[in-house]
N, C-alpha and C positions, 0 to 999 in steps of 0.2 A: 561466491559468498561476499557479503558486504561487511564482514567483520562484526556482526551483531553480538557474538559471544564475547568479543573483546570489550563491549560496553561495560561489562561487570567484572572484568578480569582483575581490576584493582581492589575489589571488595573482598573481605574475608569470606570463607566458605558459607557460614551461616547467613550472611547478608545476601550472598549470591543465590541461595536457595529460595529467598522470598522476594527478590527483586525481579520485576517484569522487564523483559527486553522491549525495545521500541517496536519490533515487528509483531509482538504478541497480539495487539488489537486487530491488526490487518489479517493475520492468520486465523484468529478466532472468527472474524467476520466471514471469511471465505468458507471455513468449515461449517459454520452455522447456516450459511446460505446454500451450501452444495446440494441439499436435499431437493431444492427447487429446480435443479438444472435439467431434470428429465421432462419438464413441461414443454409444450409447444413454444416456439419462439415468441410469438406476440404476447401471451400471458406472462411468460418469463421476463420479457423486457419491461412490461408494465409493473410487475411485481417487484422486480429488482429496483426500479426507480423509487417505488414507494418504500421498500425496505431500507434503501440507502438514506432517504430523507428522514425516516423515523428513527433509525438506529445508529447513524454515524455520529459517534461521540467526538468531542474535541481531541481526545487521546488517539482515536483512530485516524482523524484528519491529520494529526501531527505525524503519525506513522506513514500515511500516504505521502505527505510532503517529503519525508526523509527518503521514501522509495523513489519519488520523482527525482530528487537530487542525485541519488545513487545511480538510477537508470540513465539519466542525462549524462552524468560524468562518464559512465561506462561506455555509452554510445559514442560520445565525443572522443574518448581515449582510443576507441577502435577506429577512429578516423571516419566516422559517419558524419555527413554534413549536418549543419545546424537545423536545416529545414526538415530533414528526415528524422532527426532526434526529436524535434518538436512534434512531428506527426505521430511518432511511436508513443510519446508520453501524453498525447492529448486526452485520452480517456481518463488518465489519472488526474490531470489538471482539472478536468470538469468535475470530478468527484469532490475535490477540496476547494473548488472555485478559485484557483490561482491562475494567473495568466501564463501562457506558454513562454518559452525562452524569448 
């Protein structure tokens, strides 16, 4: 866990109930897109690229950026070399158009 629930731990209960966590847009994007995962690989790949271009909001991009930071820190903490951590996070970097490590 990346401590996502702790993001709103300082808020009163009513505010916690209406506050979105930073991972929400990422999770919602994955769930919304999962119905296409049973297609053949080539249409799935093309459809995925189109879907991401059309639907990736700034909020979702920020969620991906936080995921990249978390994943990179976790891999480096596990003593994975920088080049391998970069390779593992490359697909996420390409989604949000950020340069790798």
